[in-house]
C-alpha positions in Angstrom: -22.2 0.1 -10.8 -23.1 -3.6 -11.3 -23.1 -6.0 -8.3 -21.9 -9.6 -8.7 -24.3 -12.5 -7.9 -26.8 -12.8 -5.1 -25.6 -12.6 -1.5 -25.9 -16.2 -0.5 -23.8 -15.9 2.6 -23.0 -13.0 4.9 -20.2 -11.8 2.7 -20.4 -8.3 1.3 -21.6 -7.9 -2.3 -18.7 -6.7 -4.4 -18.8 -4.7 -7.6 -18.2 -6.5 -10.9 -14.5 -5.9 -11.7 -15.0 -6.4 -15.4 -17.7 -3.8 -15.6 -15.9 -1.3 -13.5 -12.7 -1.6 -15.5 -14.6 -0.5 -18.6 -16.4 2.4 -16.9 -14.7 5.7 -18.0 -15.5 7.4 -14.7 -13.9 4.5 -12.8 -10.9 4.5 -15.1 -10.4 8.2 -14.3 -10.8 7.5 -10.6 -8.2 4.7 -10.8 -5.8 7.0 -12.6 -6.2 9.7 -10.0 -5.7 7.3 -7.1 -2.9 5.2 -8.6 -1.5 6.9 -11.7 1.5 8.6 -10.0 2.3 5.8 -7.5 5.4 3.7 -7.3 3.3 0.6 -7.6 1.5 1.6 -10.8 4.5 2.9 -12.9 4.1 1.7 -16.4 0.5 0.4 -16.2 -2.0 1.5 -18.7 -5.3 3.2 -17.7 -7.2 0.0 -18.2 -4.6 -1.9 -16.1 -4.8 0.8 -13.4 -8.6 0.4 -13.3 -8.2 -3.4 -12.9 -5.9 -2.9 -10.0 -8.2 -0.3 -8.4 -11.1 -2.8 -8.4 -9.3 -4.8 -5.7 -8.3 -1.8 -3.6 -10.1 -0.2 -0.6 -9.8 3.5 0.1 -9.3 4.5 3.8 -8.9 7.9 5.4 -7.0 8.5 8.7 -7.0 11.5 10.9 -3.6 13.1 12.0 -1.7 10.7 14.2 -4.0 7.8 13.7 -2.4 4.3 14.0 -2.5 2.6 10.6 -0.6 -0.5 11.6 1.6 -1.4 14.5 5.2 -2.7 14.7 5.5 -6.4 15.2 1.9 -7.2 14.4 0.9 -9.6 11.6 -0.4 -7.9 8.5 -1.0 -8.7 4.9 -1.9 -5.3 3.5 0.0 -3.0 1.2 -0.8 0.7 1.3 -0.4 3.4 -1.3 -0.5 7.0 0.0 -3.0 8.9 -2.1 -3.0 12.1 -0.1 -1.4 13.4 3.1 1.5 11.6 4.6 2.3 8.4 6.5 5.0 8.5 9.2 7.1 5.4 9.8 8.1 4.9 13.5 10.4 2.5 15.3 10.0 1.9 19.0 13.1 0.2 20.5 11.0 -0.5 23.7 9.1 -3.1 21.6 12.2 -5.2 21.6 13.3 -4.6 25.2 15.4 -1.4 24.8 13.6 0.8 27.4 16.3 3.4 27.3 15.7 4.5 23.8 12.7 6.6 22.7 10.5 5.9 19.7 11.7 7.7 16.6 10.3 8.7 13.2 12.5 7.2 10.5 10.6 8.3 7.4 7.7 10.3 6.1 6.0 8.9 3.0 4.2 11.1 0.6 1.6 10.7 -2.1 2.4 8.0 -4.5 4.7 6.0 -2.2 3.9 2.5 -0.9 4.2 1.1 2.6 3.5 -2.2 4.2 5.1 -4.1 1.3 7.5 -6.2 3.5 4.6 -7.9 5.4 2.7 -8.3 2.1 5.7 -10.0 0.4 7.0 -12.2 3.2 3.9 -12.6 5.4 6.1 -11.6 8.3 5.3 -9.2 11.1 5.3 -5.4 10.5 8.9 -4.0 10.7 7.7 -0.6 11.8 4.6 1.4 13.0 2.7 3.5 10.5 0.8 6.6 11.6 -1.1 9.2 9.6 0.9 12.4 9.2 0.2 15.9 10.6 -2.6 16.5 8.1 -3.9 12.9 8.0 -3.7 10.4 5.2 -5.8 9.0 2.5 -4.6 5.5 1.5 -5.6 2.8 -0.9 -5.2 -0.6 0.7 -4.5 -3.9 -1.1 -4.8 -7.3 0.6 -2.2 -9.9 -0.2 -4.6 -12.6 -1.4 -6.4 -10.1 -3.8 -3.2 -8.6 -5.1 -1.5 -12.0 -5.7 -4.6 -13.4 -7.3 -4.7 -10.4 -9.7 -0.9 -10.8 -10.4 -1.4 -14.5 -11.3 -4.5 -13.9 -13.4 -2.9 -11.1 -15.4 0.8 -11.7 -15.6 1.5 -8.4 -17.4 0.0 -6.5 -14.5 1.7 -8.9 -12.0 5.1 -8.5 -13.6 4.9 -4.7 -13.6 3.6 -4.6 -9.9 6.3 -6.9 -8.6 9.0 -5.1 -10.6 7.8 -1.7 -9.2 7.8 -3.1 -5.7 11.3 -4.4 -6.1 12.5 -1.0 -7.5 10.9 0.9 -4.6 12.5 -1.4 -2.0 15.9 -1.2 -3.8 15.7 2.6 -3.8 14.9 2.6 0.0 17.8 0.3 0.7 20.2 2.5 -1.3 19.0 5.6 0.5 19.5 3.8 3.9 23.0 2.7 2.8 23.8 6.4 2.0 22.5 7.5 5.4 24.7 4.9 7.1 27.8 5.8 5.2 27.3 9.5 5.8 26.8 9.0 9.6 30.0 6.9 9.9 
């Protein structure tokens, strides 16, 4: 793995994205991590590798807090393995009578954290690692947007895929509301 430039500040040295994107082993890694995800649908192996160069892999133990409701955040997560539970806590908005409740469980390939990434608002829910933990790939807003602007083919596909994933979740929520009425 090649490292870019000398470390003139206290910033970490990062791998050279261009070299990694051309490395067959890294391309395979990227395909394994992202290939079946909502975010990466329709991207070529080379494009997946380019996206993976800006990601960070994180592992969480069962029940670990990934991010908290109402906190500021700018990361998008893709579930690579395990599950991520989405929780709402009515007490966080003053409703002490209602208990926290799990509203969703996200599986491998699904994204989470996209609302805070897209609108720079606070987190709309709490994310916790599922009963067997979770392995996630994290993408920071500034890095993802920079990639989308630098490579508009990747940017178009990622933003289209995020819109499709959010639309599907909205439709499913609508169906739940109609069936409970």
